[in-house]
C-alpha positions in Angstrom: 38.9 9.6 36.9 36.2 8.4 34.7 33.4 6.7 36.4 32.2 3.5 34.7 28.5 2.9 34.1 27.0 0.2 36.2 25.5 -2.6 34.1 22.6 -4.5 35.6 23.1 -8.3 36.0 20.2 -9.0 33.5 21.9 -7.1 30.8 25.1 -9.1 31.3 23.2 -12.4 31.0 21.3 -11.5 27.8 23.0 -12.9 24.7 24.1 -10.3 22.2 22.0 -10.1 19.1 23.8 -10.1 15.8 22.7 -7.0 13.9 21.3 -7.6 10.4 23.6 -6.1 7.8 22.4 -2.6 6.8 20.8 -2.3 3.5 23.2 -1.0 0.9 22.0 2.3 -0.4 23.1 3.0 -3.9 24.1 6.6 -4.4 22.0 8.3 -7.1 24.2 9.2 -10.0 22.4 12.5 -10.7 19.5 13.9 -8.9 16.4 13.9 -11.1 15.3 17.3 -12.2 12.3 18.4 -10.2 9.1 18.1 -12.3 6.4 20.7 -12.0 3.8 19.6 -9.5 0.8 18.1 -11.3 -2.6 18.6 -9.8 -5.0 15.8 -9.1 -7.5 17.2 -11.6 -5.0 17.1 -14.4 -4.0 13.5 -13.5 -7.6 12.4 -13.4 -8.3 14.1 -16.8 -5.3 12.3 -18.3 -6.5 9.0 -17.0 -10.0 9.5 -18.3 -8.7 10.6 -21.7 -6.6 7.4 -21.9 -9.7 5.3 -21.0 -11.8 7.1 -23.6 -9.1 6.4 -26.2 -9.2 2.7 -25.4 -13.0 2.6 -25.5 -13.1 4.4 -28.8 -10.6 2.0 -30.3 -12.8 -1.0 -29.1 -15.9 0.7 -30.5 -14.3 1.3 -33.9 -13.2 -2.4 -34.0 -16.7 -3.6 -33.1 -18.2 -1.3 -35.7 -15.9 -2.7 -38.4 -16.9 -6.3 -37.4 -20.6 -5.4 -37.6 -20.1 -3.8 -41.0 -18.3 -6.9 -42.2 -21.1 -9.1 -41.0 -23.7 -6.9 -42.7 -21.7 -7.1 -45.9 -21.7 -10.9 -45.6 -25.4 -11.0 -44.9 -26.1 -8.8 -48.0 -23.9 -11.1 -50.1 -25.8 -14.2 -48.8 -29.1 -12.5 -49.5 -28.1 -11.6 -53.0 -26.6 -15.0 -53.9 -29.7 -17.2 -53.1 -31.9 -14.9 -55.4 -31.1 -17.3 -58.2 -31.6 -20.4 -56.1 -35.3 -19.8 -55.1 -36.3 -19.9 -58.8 -35.2 -23.6 -58.8 -36.8 -24.2 -55.4 -40.2 -22.8 -56.3 -41.3 -25.6 -58.7 -40.4 -28.2 -56.1 -42.5 -26.3 -53.6 -45.4 -26.2 -56.0 -45.1 -29.9 -56.6 -45.2 -30.6 -52.9 -48.2 -28.3 -52.2 -50.8 -30.5 -54.0 -49.7 -33.5 -52.0 -50.6 -31.6 -48.8 -54.0 -30.6 -50.1 -54.9 -34.2 -51.1 -54.3 -35.4 -47.5 -56.9 -32.9 -46.1 -60.0 -34.4 -47.7 -59.0 -37.9 -46.6 -59.3 -36.9 -42.9 -63.0 -35.9 -43.3 
């Protein structure tokens, strides 16, 4: 004869909770081949190398922009070389007018 377990009256009164459906676990098709363990130093070195590569790329881009601006500036300095020859006579004509005003103030 099997003896039945005695259940407390509180346990009988408690409503049964519906268990949430278990998560479906997808079986792995093939286990991945184990990779050789990589040390933290090697990971850090790889991360730093990647950062250096990004920074070098940015530096080269900025240097190219700076060089382009220098070329523009040189071109602008060379182009107005002919223009000042035209502007000098106008400046000379304006200069005596300024000198004539000075004696009038005294």
